[in-house]
Steps between C-alpha positions, in 0.01 A plus 500: 500500500720649226796514739468120568499430125807710444688320783407159348611607149831638635566176696420295191741707293774453760442126493528494118821703512636260764415200280667664199810567700511137617451368147786724382721375777419135422566554132838669581592217737420233242699683236804553721484137618482362149786731396719378792424140422578541128829657583601241761352178368734212430590340171270199533190705577512671162264381227707650224869443431552875419384594852827372645753773576843490328687426821319162520619388163780242471743693289714197381190326371386827328842501325445134398154584364645780289776279372267221388268758341788630290579144393142437397503793263821378337380139478170606349670690224738210439204257467328734252811505282550124522153441351591700186628297202840685488481617866465865383193724512416858396516723810165649413346149529610487863268784590224247558695365795541827683257385771694178564830682555333794669621765257232768454510769229667735418808298599666342197532127461839552327635686807385209717683253277814701474546489875611135472749486211650175627170325436331688214605667177331762289550549128335693213426349163528677165156660545591638843289250691641421842542137591578328830695180544710315756870498545697177459543490874122515547442224246758285680312565826176373345666181388640459854151549636361227281752260631435600860119461453554152362705406804241654732205329320470199728500715815243736344281196422521391863387847618206506255400147615513607859278801421248260351524281811422807721200605294157397624394331170854380412491705182574868407411717201788502255461876454554555876818292504629733232522770767770291676701430181797730571476444878524118470749502214273368231588529131317719250337200331369345822135525387555334161790264561625483854171396664496180282860413593395336836194281433572294809453810718224712342287536187301773320120462509218706350232655712153345433319829539749702293707296251737792450602494866785254568604351831816330613392189697696286737551146370674328792521595865860482618516455884872576494422858383213555750742663747551874547839679451487596862468134608800407275723763673395395849527126438806531278351298212456561128170311469248301709468126526284299263230456771489865604157648570458882542342587831504766772827685544634703794821633349562873564573729203834671485466868596722789386422859610674815386764604756344850532157373581462561875140402564517126448503443878142622516398207289729250675219305660286491189789388283596230741140377523476495115825309466383227745159454338472174298389528135403273214762407251460683158483158334216372721133542409375837626137485397386460861679805632273791598584824319617769741607251771850513654588158342372619159723816509812317616464238231477786249827635635650154450378483140645844419827404669516184282428686175756766568752223586452359147585824328849585376511844661296411811259769379168520326269771367205516741251502209615154408434368853149640514407309180543174695280570796228252406738224374725514813218575749636840613310801643353776290696774673837348427692819509395570859632159595831571332533832684401347830783249491775742407770296673439219250413709192576849382286686252668765281280756335778613261350547151149447382489134620571393848749223573515271803837364625579203715720676755699189598628470142689826507805633687475875463424546127658178382348161450653237730448212259585596148410242241673508158208685339526772771872535434416533129246775578758685701735480202237661280448768763868575522501575118203736510543870532782734394636834606685712243454643158223348284634278227447630151227307320656336195332448164537201273744697281716566805503126578605413140785751513606355835506150356716621210740647746515178686620320186789745455840454656490685832856618449396690186228694670616792714149632559375495860149603406358154554649477843386854586146431396462208740671649801289595803567680825582263775295530812574395860169315525247356265174689500217266406208655314492843663156571377372152418196535723378856442152430632611420854546826684631335816758271336845506650793601284607211289865607529465441874364149433790416269764637742353283773496212257869549413597537865339174600667318204840642597461384857 
């Protein structure tokens, strides 16, 4: 009797050991399978932008993203100075803007400013307080920008109106349009003055539930503008006819893949099927579309394509796009849709805020269509950065002595001290803001960006 019990217990123990062994094997198999999949999955299956490997990035567009980021820092500082009465400000007052220009402590604001002596000047007053101002060349650039913004105003009004026409309620919160100010080429005073300049197109209205919330509302529907930029290119027209009605479209989107990307052929059938699928025009009423359907997603791609076509740089911060999901009837997981259609869009994770590019708008790292405001931005960018000895910070007393010397006859003055004090070492290339973005550990060298920028301009 005891022997039978011992046999049963031993057999039970063997079964338990076998089960444990099988469970360990299953766990190991699952772990190894998931590891293999994570190492070999393709770009579009990733839920996070950072999960993409470096060899799947489009390097020319990463250079463009870095270039526009450098410009945004310079432009932000120029706008801060322009708001000051005398266009000068104490350097210590600029510390409150460290977050906007991505300059964490302990890096000095003065060192950041001194890297662009062709745009900004530093000077100490009698009490030793350090002030920042703009050079004459920078002030001339701001005057030129005002003129260009005025010339671009009518086109910007058209783009804003077409955004209202695409929205489901034919109105957009004024605060959300502010996100597109620089991208659409809108002036600084667009919320106070510019929005009232075109009463025949749109008007500002108060929200009934919240009087402090303002909306920009469409006044008149213009059928000539209810045509996408893609339709214009295919049909070879600048606007639609007076009786045009937006409806279903079957135009394929231009695709541009990086030359080193070798796995596109695996998606050949899916891409072709997507391109042939009909979709609703962004200017048509999309209330009846079912969220998550194939038609819903393709119309969202068309809306994003249209918005990016409106921008000066054919680029937008992805945060700004997600703010319009409800107004433009777009999916909640907008980033996944952008990553999925990487032949149409490219998402760059450079910096703290992601940017999405319209790939057809770029040839390598250069914009194909450069409007006057883009050329102006490139001019600002070419003046940023400096390699050489740091310029001595002058005081007000030094400036007064310099003005006295200017009044003298130059033939009577044999001193070369003035010339010596303003000489710098010449460099082969301009190095733009070597440490302007200290918080980004994975940023490319800015000197590399500028060398690529100079090479493309020379060619």
